[in-house]
C-alpha positions in Angstrom: 43.7 -4.9 28.6 41.2 -2.0 29.0 37.6 -3.0 29.1 35.3 -1.9 26.3 32.1 -0.1 27.3 29.3 -2.6 27.7 27.3 -2.7 24.4 29.9 -0.8 22.4 30.5 -3.7 20.0 26.8 -4.7 19.7 25.5 -4.6 16.1 22.2 -5.1 14.5 21.8 -7.5 11.6 18.8 -8.2 9.3 18.9 -11.9 8.6 15.3 -12.3 7.3 12.1 -10.4 6.6 10.5 -9.4 9.9 13.6 -10.5 11.8 16.4 -8.5 13.5 19.5 -10.0 15.1 21.3 -8.1 17.9 24.8 -9.7 17.8 27.8 -9.1 20.0 31.1 -10.9 20.7 33.8 -12.7 18.8 35.8 -9.5 19.0 39.5 -10.2 19.3 41.4 -8.9 22.4 38.2 -7.4 23.9 36.4 -7.9 27.2 33.4 -6.1 28.6 33.0 -6.9 32.3 36.3 -8.0 33.9 39.8 -9.3 33.4 38.9 -12.1 35.8 37.0 -15.2 34.5 33.3 -14.6 34.3 30.3 -16.0 32.5 29.8 -12.9 30.3 33.3 -12.5 28.8 34.5 -16.0 28.8 31.2 -17.6 27.7 28.7 -15.6 25.7 31.0 -12.8 24.5 34.0 -14.9 23.5 31.8 -17.3 21.6 29.4 -14.7 20.1 25.8 -14.3 21.0 22.6 -13.0 19.3 19.2 -12.1 20.6 16.4 -11.7 18.1 13.4 -9.6 17.5 10.4 -10.4 15.2 8.6 -7.3 13.9 5.3 -6.9 12.2 3.7 -3.5 12.1 3.8 -1.8 15.5 4.4 -5.1 17.3 7.6 -7.0 18.2 8.5 -10.3 19.9 12.0 -10.1 21.6 13.6 -13.6 21.8 16.0 -13.3 24.8 17.1 -10.1 26.5 20.9 -10.5 25.9 23.9 -10.3 28.2 23.5 -7.0 30.0 21.1 -4.1 30.7 22.9 -1.8 28.1 22.4 -4.5 25.5 18.7 -4.8 26.4 18.3 -1.0 26.3 19.8 -0.9 22.8 17.3 -3.6 21.7 14.3 -1.7 23.1 15.4 1.7 21.9 16.0 0.4 18.4 12.6 -1.2 18.2 10.9 1.9 19.6 12.7 4.0 17.0 11.4 1.7 14.3 7.8 2.4 15.4 7.2 -0.6 17.7 4.6 0.3 20.3 3.8 -3.1 21.8 6.5 -5.7 22.5 6.7 -8.9 24.4 9.6 -11.1 25.4 10.1 -14.9 25.0 12.9 -16.6 26.9 14.6 -19.5 25.2 15.8 -21.0 28.5 17.0 -20.1 31.9 20.8 -19.5 31.3 22.3 -16.2 32.4 23.3 -15.0 29.0 19.7 -15.1 27.8 17.9 -13.4 30.7 20.4 -10.7 31.9 18.4 -7.9 30.3 15.0 -8.8 31.6 14.7 -5.8 33.8 14.6 -3.5 30.8 11.4 -5.2 29.7 9.8 -5.5 33.2 6.8 -3.6 32.0 6.2 -6.0 29.1 4.8 -9.5 29.0 7.8 -11.9 29.6 6.8 -15.4 28.4 8.6 -18.6 29.1 7.6 -22.2 29.3 6.6 -23.3 32.8 9.8 -25.2 33.4 12.0 -22.2 32.6 9.9 -20.1 35.0 10.3 -22.7 37.8 14.1 -23.0 37.2 14.6 -19.3 37.2 12.7 -19.0 40.5 14.8 -21.8 42.0 18.1 -20.2 40.8 17.2 -16.6 41.3 19.5 -16.0 44.2 22.4 -17.7 42.4 21.9 -15.6 39.2 21.5 -12.4 41.2 24.8 -13.1 43.0 26.7 -14.2 39.9 29.7 -12.5 38.2 28.3 -10.3 36.7 25.2 -10.3 38.9 21.7 -10.2 37.3 20.1 -8.1 40.0 17.2 -7.9 40.1 16.3 -10.9 38.0 12.9 -10.3 36.5 10.9 -13.5 36.3 8.5 -14.5 33.6 4.9 -13.2 34.1 3.3 -15.6 31.7 4.0 -19.3 31.0 2.9 -22.0 28.6 3.6 -25.7 28.2 4.2 -27.7 25.1 3.3 -25.4 22.2 1.6 -22.1 21.7 1.0 -19.8 18.7 1.1 -16.1 19.1 0.4 -13.2 16.7 3.0 -10.6 16.1 0.9 -8.2 14.1 -0.5 -10.3 11.3 2.4 -12.8 11.6 1.7 -16.1 13.4 4.6 -17.3 15.5 4.8 -20.7 17.1 6.7 -21.4 20.3 7.6 -25.0 20.9 9.1 -26.5 24.1 12.2 -28.7 23.5 14.5 -30.8 25.6 17.8 -30.0 23.9 20.9 -28.4 25.5 18.8 -27.7 28.6 15.7 -29.4 29.8 13.6 -26.2 29.4 14.3 -25.0 25.9 11.8 -23.0 23.8 12.3 -22.5 20.1 10.4 -20.2 17.7 9.1 -21.2 14.3 8.0 -18.7 11.6 5.6 -19.6 8.8 8.3 -19.7 6.2 10.2 -22.5 8.0 12.7 -20.2 9.7 13.7 -21.5 13.2 15.0 -19.3 16.0 16.8 -22.1 17.8 18.1 -20.5 21.1 20.8 -22.8 22.3 19.3 -26.0 21.0 21.7 -25.6 18.1 25.0 -23.9 18.1 27.8 -23.3 15.6 30.1 -25.2 15.6 29.2 -27.4 18.6 26.7 -27.5 21.4 27.8 -26.5 24.9 27.0 -29.4 27.2 25.3 -28.2 30.4 23.4 -31.4 31.2 25.7 -34.3 30.3 23.5 -36.9 32.0 20.7 -36.0 29.6 22.5 -36.2 26.2 20.4 -39.3 25.1 17.3 -37.3 25.7 18.7 -34.3 23.8 19.4 -36.7 20.9 15.7 -37.6 20.9 14.8 -33.9 20.6 17.2 -33.4 17.8 15.7 -36.3 15.9 12.3 -34.8 16.3 13.6 -31.4 15.1 15.2 -33.0 12.0 11.7 -34.0 10.9 10.4 -30.4 10.8 10.1 -28.6 7.4 12.7 -26.0 8.1 14.2 -23.6 5.6 16.9 -21.8 7.7 18.1 -21.7 11.3 19.1 -18.8 13.4 20.9 -20.0 16.6 21.8 -17.6 19.5 25.5 -18.7 19.3 27.1 -18.7 15.9 28.9 -16.7 13.2 27.7 -13.2 12.7 28.5 -13.5 9.0 26.3 -16.6 8.6 23.5 -15.1 10.6 23.6 -11.8 8.6 23.4 -13.9 5.4 20.2 -15.5 6.5 21.2 -18.2 8.9 22.2 -21.9 8.7 21.0 -24.7 6.6 19.0 -27.5 8.3 22.1 -29.7 8.1 23.2 -28.0 11.3 20.8 -30.4 13.1 22.6 -33.5 11.7 26.0 -32.0 12.6 24.8 -31.4 16.2 23.4 -34.9 16.4 26.7 -36.4 15.2 28.7 -34.4 17.7 26.5 -35.5 20.6 26.5 -39.1 19.5 30.3 -39.0 19.4 30.5 -37.4 22.8 28.5 -40.3 24.2 30.8 -42.8 22.4 33.9 -41.0 23.7 32.9 -42.2 27.2 34.3 -45.6 26.3 36.6 -44.8 23.4 39.8 -43.2 24.6 41.0 -42.6 21.0 37.9 -40.6 20.2 38.1 -38.7 23.4 41.7 -37.6 22.6 40.7 -35.9 19.3 40.6 -32.2 19.0 37.6 -30.4 17.7 38.5 -30.5 14.0 39.2 -34.2 14.1 36.1 -35.0 16.2 33.5 -34.2 13.4 35.7 -33.6 10.3 32.9 -34.4 7.8 30.7 -31.6 9.1 33.5 -29.0 8.9 34.3 -30.2 5.4 30.7 -30.0 4.3 30.3 -26.4 5.6 27.5 -27.4 7.9 29.5 -25.9 10.7 32.5 -23.5 10.8 35.6 -23.8 12.8 36.1 -21.2 15.5 39.2 -21.7 17.8 37.6 -20.7 21.1 35.3 -23.7 20.8 38.3 -26.0 21.4 38.0 -25.2 25.1 34.2 -25.8 24.9 35.0 -29.2 23.3 37.4 -30.1 26.1 34.9 -29.1 28.7 32.2 -31.2 27.0 34.5 -34.3 27.0 35.3 -33.8 30.6 31.6 -33.3 31.5 30.5 -36.5 29.8 33.4 -38.5 31.3 32.5 -37.3 34.8 28.8 -38.1 34.2 29.4 -41.7 33.0 
């Protein structure tokens, strides 16, 4: 299978006022980096990934720098062509598919919570020698803890630190109740990277469920749903149910034997999440991870 040029399938969506989504992946029979297994093709690209930009006037906030330098260059070039003269980056968490384009924004403020900055510093050598390598990995040059509100032009934007999916998550809240969720929420199911912390992640999801949200834009999900404005808040309940059943599957062999459709059938039936076959492999990996961690 010939490789497609990096960034050649990237497209821009307009899910909400002041918000752009830069979406790539879920393209059948297409790979970008290598025929061999790697984090870019077999993770982010196969499952679909979006980075976001919030624009107001001549200012923009870029939420994650995408999976490669060509992707990041496309984001920056698009924003500049739209009249943006000042941009800053916010990182949702430390994972490779969210920080691979940082070098393109090295002359900008790159903001992350302090825990993300610490983890990136600790894992810098690993990320720079990965497949594909993120070399050089540009580290955040500003940090915060807990919560901070920024101005993007006249638009107030709140960053909130969350312990969901990874211990160092940062989500973005807009005044109209729109949530940029990073990987704290994912359609159809979360990718378990910290199986020993699932109970803590459930606490974070319970907190998030109390927020007055209108729509949700995750980094991994359906391009069609994102383009139409994002997910309903019931994505949170679906994620909680899936995590609760993962925990229960540690001691329930019958539950652990179910495929993805049978694991949370009520949430597929309600439309809170949508079935996407490559997530069957993610589901099997999640079950293996929680079993090994128990």
